[in-house]
C-alpha positions in Angstrom: -17.3 -93.2 6.8 -13.7 -93.4 8.4 -12.2 -92.1 5.2 -14.0 -88.8 4.9 -12.6 -86.2 7.3 -15.0 -83.6 8.3 -14.2 -80.4 10.2 -15.2 -80.1 13.8 -18.5 -78.1 14.7 -16.7 -75.3 16.4 -14.5 -74.6 13.5 -17.4 -74.5 11.2 -19.4 -72.1 13.5 -16.4 -69.8 14.1 -15.8 -69.3 10.4 -19.5 -68.9 9.6 -19.8 -66.3 12.5 -16.6 -64.6 11.3 -17.7 -64.7 7.6 -21.2 -63.0 8.7 -19.6 -60.2 10.7 -17.1 -59.6 7.8 -20.0 -59.4 5.2 -21.9 -56.9 7.4 -18.4 -54.9 7.7 -18.2 -55.0 3.9 -21.4 -53.6 3.7 -21.0 -50.8 6.1 -17.5 -49.7 4.6 -19.0 -49.7 1.0 -22.2 -47.7 2.1 -19.9 -45.3 3.8 -17.5 -45.2 0.7 -20.7 -44.5 -1.5 -21.7 -41.6 0.9 -18.1 -40.0 0.5 -18.5 -40.4 -3.2 -21.9 -38.9 -3.2 -20.6 -35.8 -1.0 -17.8 -35.3 -3.6 -19.6 -36.2 -6.8 -23.5 -35.5 -6.2 -24.5 -37.2 -9.6 -24.0 -40.7 -7.9 -26.5 -42.9 -6.4 -25.8 -44.2 -2.9 -25.3 -47.7 -3.2 -23.3 -50.8 -1.4 -23.4 -53.1 -4.5 -20.3 -52.8 -6.6 -21.8 -54.4 -9.7 -25.1 -52.1 -9.3 -22.6 -49.2 -9.2 -20.8 -50.0 -12.1 -24.2 -50.1 -14.0 -25.6 -46.8 -12.7 -22.4 -44.9 -12.1 -19.1 -46.7 -13.2 -16.9 -44.2 -11.6 -18.5 -45.1 -8.2 -18.4 -49.0 -9.1 -14.7 -49.0 -9.9 -13.8 -47.1 -6.5 -16.0 -49.6 -4.7 -14.2 -52.6 -6.4 -11.0 -51.2 -5.4 -12.0 -50.7 -1.7 -13.4 -54.2 -1.8 -10.1 -55.5 -3.3 -8.2 -53.6 -0.7 -10.3 -55.1 2.0 -9.6 -58.6 0.7 -6.1 -58.1 0.6 -5.6 -56.5 4.0 -5.7 -60.0 5.5 -2.5 -60.7 3.7 -0.4 -58.4 5.6 0.5 -60.7 8.4 3.2 -63.7 8.1 3.8 -65.6 11.2 5.1 -69.1 10.9 3.5 -70.3 14.0 0.0 -69.3 12.9 0.4 -70.1 9.2 -2.5 -72.6 8.9 -5.0 -70.4 10.8 -3.7 -67.1 8.7 -4.3 -69.2 5.5 -7.9 -70.0 6.5 -8.5 -66.4 7.4 -7.3 -65.2 4.0 -9.4 -67.8 2.3 -12.3 -66.7 4.1 -11.8 -63.1 3.5 -11.5 -63.8 -0.3 -14.5 -65.9 -0.4 -16.8 -63.4 1.5 -15.6 -60.5 -0.9 -16.1 -62.5 -4.0 -19.7 -63.8 -2.9 -20.3 -60.3 -1.5 -19.5 -58.9 -5.0 -22.4 -61.1 -6.5 -24.9 -61.2 -3.5 -24.8 -57.5 -2.6 -26.8 -57.0 -6.1 -29.7 -58.7 -5.0 -31.8 -55.9 -3.2 -31.1 -53.5 -6.2 -32.2 -56.2 -8.9 -35.3 -57.3 -7.0 -36.2 -53.6 -6.0 -38.9 -54.3 -3.5 -41.6 -51.7 -2.8 -41.2 -51.4 1.1 -38.0 -50.4 2.9 -38.5 -53.0 5.4 -38.2 -55.5 2.6 -34.9 -54.0 1.6 -33.7 -54.0 4.9 -34.7 -57.6 5.2 -33.0 -58.8 1.9 -29.8 -57.0 3.0 -29.9 -58.7 6.2 -30.5 -62.1 4.4 -27.7 -61.8 2.0 -25.1 -61.0 4.5 -26.1 -64.1 6.5 -26.4 -66.2 3.4 -22.9 -65.1 2.4 -21.7 -65.7 5.8 -23.0 -69.2 5.7 -21.7 -70.0 2.3 -18.2 -68.6 2.4 -17.8 -69.8 6.1 -18.9 -73.3 5.3 -16.8 -73.7 2.2 -13.7 -72.3 4.0 -14.3 -74.8 6.7 -14.7 -77.9 4.3 -11.8 -76.9 2.0 -9.1 -75.9 4.4 -8.2 -78.7 6.7 
């Protein structure tokens, strides 16, 4: 297997850890965005899932998607020649995390568990799965 190059274990774990933290960060930011929208426009639902918000309250969903796009484009602000490879990896990681977050964040709403503990567990689980998947893909694609 000399022809197959695999990333080192440290790089994979750092990418997975960064992506998990970024996914939790996205959850918090979108939840607080939903709270602010709820204060300004009381007919909305409190949600951290942009796709679910698009179904229930389209205005909130559009605002959350704009916030999500803003958070993913925030990683494009720095351009340094010395760190070009690491910055490209970080940008790819943030874009993948946002894309997977867009779809995985709908899981707690479409399953609609009966207990609050189950909902919290599903939220934790989809953030961890989002981090593992996007961090692993970033590690294996960017060399």
